[in-house]
MIDRENVO-892926 format. One record per residue (C-alpha): residue in one letter; x, y, z. Coordinates in Angstrom, 3 decimals. Layout:
// residues N
r r: A	x: X	y: Y	z: Z $
...
***
This chain:
// residues 88
r r: X	x: 143.118	y: 104.404	z: 71.497 $
r r: X	x: 142.284	y: 108.022	z: 71.751 $
r r: X	x: 144.104	y: 110.364	z: 68.930 $
r r: X	x: 146.723	y: 111.433	z: 71.005 $
r r: X	x: 148.026	y: 108.338	z: 71.797 $
r r: X	x: 148.324	y: 107.666	z: 68.726 $
r r: X	x: 150.111	y: 110.230	z: 67.022 $
r r: X	x: 152.233	y: 110.256	z: 70.232 $
r r: X	x: 153.419	y: 105.921	z: 69.438 $
r r: X	x: 153.297	y: 107.142	z: 65.396 $
r r: X	x: 155.650	y: 110.180	z: 66.448 $
r r: X	x: 157.847	y: 108.396	z: 68.540 $
r r: X	x: 158.244	y: 105.265	z: 66.048 $
r r: X	x: 159.650	y: 108.142	z: 63.289 $
r r: X	x: 162.150	y: 109.536	z: 66.267 $
r r: X	x: 163.405	y: 106.019	z: 66.483 $
r r: X	x: 163.623	y: 105.213	z: 63.860 $
r r: X	x: 166.408	y: 107.549	z: 63.317 $
r r: X	x: 167.851	y: 106.790	z: 65.965 $
r r: X	x: 166.723	y: 109.833	z: 68.732 $
r r: X	x: 164.928	y: 107.684	z: 71.382 $
r r: X	x: 165.522	y: 110.399	z: 74.442 $
r r: X	x: 161.840	y: 111.281	z: 76.118 $
r r: X	x: 159.288	y: 114.407	z: 74.880 $
r r: X	x: 156.740	y: 116.571	z: 76.275 $
r r: X	x: 152.950	y: 116.468	z: 74.137 $
r r: X	x: 153.068	y: 119.936	z: 74.268 $
r r: X	x: 157.306	y: 120.390	z: 73.202 $
r r: X	x: 158.559	y: 122.006	z: 69.423 $
r r: X	x: 159.212	y: 118.594	z: 67.363 $
r r: X	x: 159.327	y: 119.993	z: 63.572 $
r r: X	x: 160.735	y: 124.086	z: 64.651 $
r r: X	x: 162.744	y: 122.426	z: 67.270 $
r r: X	x: 164.849	y: 120.443	z: 65.014 $
r r: X	x: 163.242	y: 116.416	z: 66.316 $
r r: X	x: 161.463	y: 116.039	z: 62.845 $
r r: X	x: 162.031	y: 117.537	z: 59.024 $
r r: X	x: 160.062	y: 117.988	z: 56.377 $
r r: X	x: 160.051	y: 114.681	z: 55.095 $
r r: X	x: 158.476	y: 113.600	z: 58.448 $
r r: X	x: 156.483	y: 116.126	z: 58.727 $
r r: X	x: 154.951	y: 114.923	z: 55.119 $
r r: X	x: 154.948	y: 110.866	z: 56.829 $
r r: X	x: 153.159	y: 112.516	z: 59.391 $
r r: X	x: 150.427	y: 114.005	z: 57.226 $
r r: X	x: 149.919	y: 110.944	z: 55.806 $
r r: X	x: 149.632	y: 109.626	z: 58.646 $
r r: X	x: 146.539	y: 111.438	z: 59.796 $
r r: X	x: 145.019	y: 111.217	z: 56.061 $
r r: X	x: 144.539	y: 107.568	z: 56.095 $
r r: X	x: 144.509	y: 107.387	z: 60.436 $
r r: X	x: 141.733	y: 110.257	z: 60.809 $
r r: X	x: 140.639	y: 110.748	z: 57.500 $
r r: X	x: 142.102	y: 113.929	z: 56.960 $
r r: X	x: 142.060	y: 115.630	z: 53.234 $
r r: X	x: 144.330	y: 117.938	z: 52.851 $
r r: X	x: 143.621	y: 118.996	z: 49.206 $
r r: X	x: 140.698	y: 120.149	z: 51.002 $
r r: X	x: 141.647	y: 121.897	z: 54.029 $
r r: X	x: 144.805	y: 124.669	z: 54.667 $
r r: X	x: 148.122	y: 123.016	z: 55.598 $
r r: X	x: 149.980	y: 124.843	z: 58.008 $
r r: X	x: 153.454	y: 123.276	z: 59.643 $
r r: X	x: 152.480	y: 124.860	z: 62.945 $
r r: X	x: 149.395	y: 122.394	z: 63.013 $
r r: X	x: 152.129	y: 119.431	z: 62.920 $
r r: X	x: 154.949	y: 120.849	z: 65.728 $
r r: X	x: 153.732	y: 119.158	z: 68.720 $
r r: X	x: 151.987	y: 116.443	z: 69.337 $
r r: X	x: 149.656	y: 119.496	z: 71.154 $
r r: X	x: 149.474	y: 121.075	z: 68.606 $
r r: X	x: 148.198	y: 117.899	z: 66.771 $
r r: X	x: 145.608	y: 116.809	z: 68.161 $
r r: X	x: 143.753	y: 120.747	z: 67.635 $
r r: X	x: 144.422	y: 120.392	z: 64.791 $
r r: X	x: 142.122	y: 116.899	z: 64.225 $
r r: X	x: 139.729	y: 118.852	z: 66.915 $
r r: X	x: 139.455	y: 121.646	z: 64.598 $
r r: X	x: 139.296	y: 119.330	z: 61.775 $
r r: X	x: 136.316	y: 117.229	z: 62.921 $
r r: X	x: 134.534	y: 120.021	z: 64.394 $
r r: X	x: 135.327	y: 121.673	z: 61.010 $
r r: X	x: 136.249	y: 124.808	z: 61.806 $
r r: X	x: 139.761	y: 124.916	z: 59.476 $
r r: X	x: 139.770	y: 126.624	z: 56.811 $
r r: X	x: 139.774	y: 125.967	z: 53.672 $
r r: X	x: 142.339	y: 125.301	z: 50.623 $
r r: X	x: 141.539	y: 127.654	z: 47.655 $
***
């Protein structure tokens, strides 16, 4: 399963766990739009650390990177290429 599908499956699971079964687009604003709260964003961070090897102690955290499936996928692409700012 590719990264985007894994992210989408995990986000779908997060939403369904709180009774949100409405469909969503990969570009939809989920955090800023209120469908994902801060606790769920933290769960996404943990998922990305475990599933994709992201070390958030080393890279800068920007909540905007967790707003949509597209932004999460873009974040992972930048991570893989070494194009993320380091945490300071």
